[in-house]
TILUMVO-196216 format. One record per residue (C-alpha): residue number from 0; x, y, z; residue in one letter. Coordinates in steps of 0.2 Angstrom, whole numbers, plus 2048, in hexadecimal, padded with zeros to 3 digits. Example, Ala and Ser with C-alpha at 12.3 -4.5 7.8 and 13.67 -1.06 7.14 Angstrom:
2
<seq: 0 X: 83E Y: 7EA Z: 827 type: a>
<seq: 1 X: 844 Y: 7FB Z: 824 type: s>
This chain:
79
<seq: 0 X: 390 Y: 6A8 Z: 7A8 type: m>
<seq: 1 X: 397 Y: 69A Z: 79E type: a>
<seq: 2 X: 39E Y: 6A0 Z: 78A type: w>
<seq: 3 X: 3A3 Y: 698 Z: 77B type: g>
<seq: 4 X: 3AD Y: 69A Z: 76D type: i>
<seq: 5 X: 3AB Y: 698 Z: 75A type: l>
<seq: 6 X: 3BA Y: 68F Z: 752 type: a>
<seq: 7 X: 3BE Y: 693 Z: 740 type: k>
<seq: 8 X: 3B7 Y: 689 Z: 733 type: p>
<seq: 9 X: 3C6 Y: 67B Z: 72D type: g>
<seq: 10 X: 3CF Y: 67D Z: 73D type: s>
<seq: 11 X: 3D2 Y: 66C Z: 74C type: k>
<seq: 12 X: 3C1 Y: 671 Z: 753 type: h>
<seq: 13 X: 3B7 Y: 67B Z: 746 type: g>
<seq: 14 X: 3A9 Y: 676 Z: 739 type: p>
<seq: 15 X: 3B0 Y: 66F Z: 72A type: c>
<seq: 16 X: 3B9 Y: 67E Z: 71D type: k>
<seq: 17 X: 3AD Y: 67D Z: 70D type: g>
<seq: 18 X: 39B Y: 67C Z: 70B type: t>
<seq: 19 X: 395 Y: 66A Z: 715 type: c>
<seq: 20 X: 385 Y: 662 Z: 719 type: a>
<seq: 21 X: 38A Y: 660 Z: 72A type: h>
<seq: 22 X: 37B Y: 668 Z: 738 type: v>
<seq: 23 X: 38A Y: 66E Z: 746 type: d>
<seq: 24 X: 392 Y: 676 Z: 73A type: c>
<seq: 25 X: 384 Y: 67E Z: 732 type: a>
<seq: 26 X: 37E Y: 681 Z: 743 type: a>
<seq: 27 X: 38F Y: 688 Z: 748 type: n>
<seq: 28 X: 391 Y: 695 Z: 737 type: r>
<seq: 29 X: 37C Y: 69B Z: 73C type: k>
<seq: 30 X: 385 Y: 69F Z: 74E type: t>
<seq: 31 X: 393 Y: 6A5 Z: 746 type: a>
<seq: 32 X: 389 Y: 6B3 Z: 73D type: e>
<seq: 33 X: 37D Y: 6B7 Z: 746 type: a>
<seq: 34 X: 37D Y: 6CB Z: 74D type: l>
<seq: 35 X: 382 Y: 6CF Z: 761 type: c>
<seq: 36 X: 371 Y: 6D8 Z: 766 type: p>
<seq: 37 X: 37B Y: 6E5 Z: 76C type: d>
<seq: 38 X: 389 Y: 6E9 Z: 763 type: c>
<seq: 39 X: 381 Y: 6E3 Z: 751 type: g>
<seq: 40 X: 391 Y: 6D9 Z: 74B type: k>
<seq: 41 X: 393 Y: 6C6 Z: 745 type: s>
<seq: 42 X: 398 Y: 6BA Z: 754 type: i>
<seq: 43 X: 3A6 Y: 6B4 Z: 74B type: g>
<seq: 44 X: 3B2 Y: 6A8 Z: 74C type: w>
<seq: 45 X: 3BD Y: 6A5 Z: 75D type: n>
<seq: 46 X: 3B4 Y: 6B4 Z: 767 type: t>
<seq: 47 X: 3AD Y: 6B0 Z: 776 type: p>
<seq: 48 X: 39B Y: 6AE Z: 775 type: f>
<seq: 49 X: 38B Y: 6AB Z: 780 type: v>
<seq: 50 X: 379 Y: 6A8 Z: 77F type: y>
<seq: 51 X: 36D Y: 6B4 Z: 788 type: y>
<seq: 52 X: 35C Y: 6B2 Z: 786 type: q>
<seq: 53 X: 35D Y: 6A7 Z: 778 type: g>
<seq: 54 X: 368 Y: 6B3 Z: 76F type: k>
<seq: 55 X: 37A Y: 6AF Z: 76A type: p>
<seq: 56 X: 384 Y: 6C2 Z: 775 type: w>
<seq: 57 X: 398 Y: 6C6 Z: 771 type: h>
<seq: 58 X: 39D Y: 6C0 Z: 783 type: n>
<seq: 59 X: 3A6 Y: 6D2 Z: 784 type: s>
<seq: 60 X: 393 Y: 6DA Z: 77E type: c>
<seq: 61 X: 389 Y: 6D0 Z: 78C type: l>
<seq: 62 X: 396 Y: 6D5 Z: 79A type: e>
<seq: 63 X: 396 Y: 6E8 Z: 796 type: i>
<seq: 64 X: 382 Y: 6E7 Z: 799 type: m>
<seq: 65 X: 380 Y: 6DD Z: 7A7 type: v>
<seq: 66 X: 38F Y: 6E9 Z: 7B2 type: e>
<seq: 67 X: 386 Y: 6FB Z: 7A9 type: r>
<seq: 68 X: 375 Y: 6F3 Z: 7B0 type: n>
<seq: 69 X: 37D Y: 6EE Z: 7C0 type: l>
<seq: 70 X: 382 Y: 6FE Z: 7C6 type: k>
<seq: 71 X: 37B Y: 707 Z: 7D5 type: p>
<seq: 72 X: 372 Y: 719 Z: 7D0 type: k>
<seq: 73 X: 37B Y: 724 Z: 7D9 type: v>
<seq: 74 X: 36E Y: 72B Z: 7E4 type: q>
<seq: 75 X: 371 Y: 73D Z: 7ED type: r>
<seq: 76 X: 36C Y: 740 Z: 7FF type: r>
<seq: 77 X: 363 Y: 750 Z: 803 type: n>
<seq: 78 X: 36D Y: 75A Z: 810 type: p>
């Protein structure tokens, strides 16, 4: 799964530092403020994130969730 990073406001590739009317800047701010469905913290800036089921997740949270769900269940054999 590909991830992305939102550059901090005012940085070379980030949104404008102050208030502006740019559509891209507003979209980046909205994504940065969105809460990760797993940990409940904001996506933030300079943090790898992915979109999963239409919502932004911290990449690390999603990786842990997927690994947890893929672990094989331990099955006991009857002697």
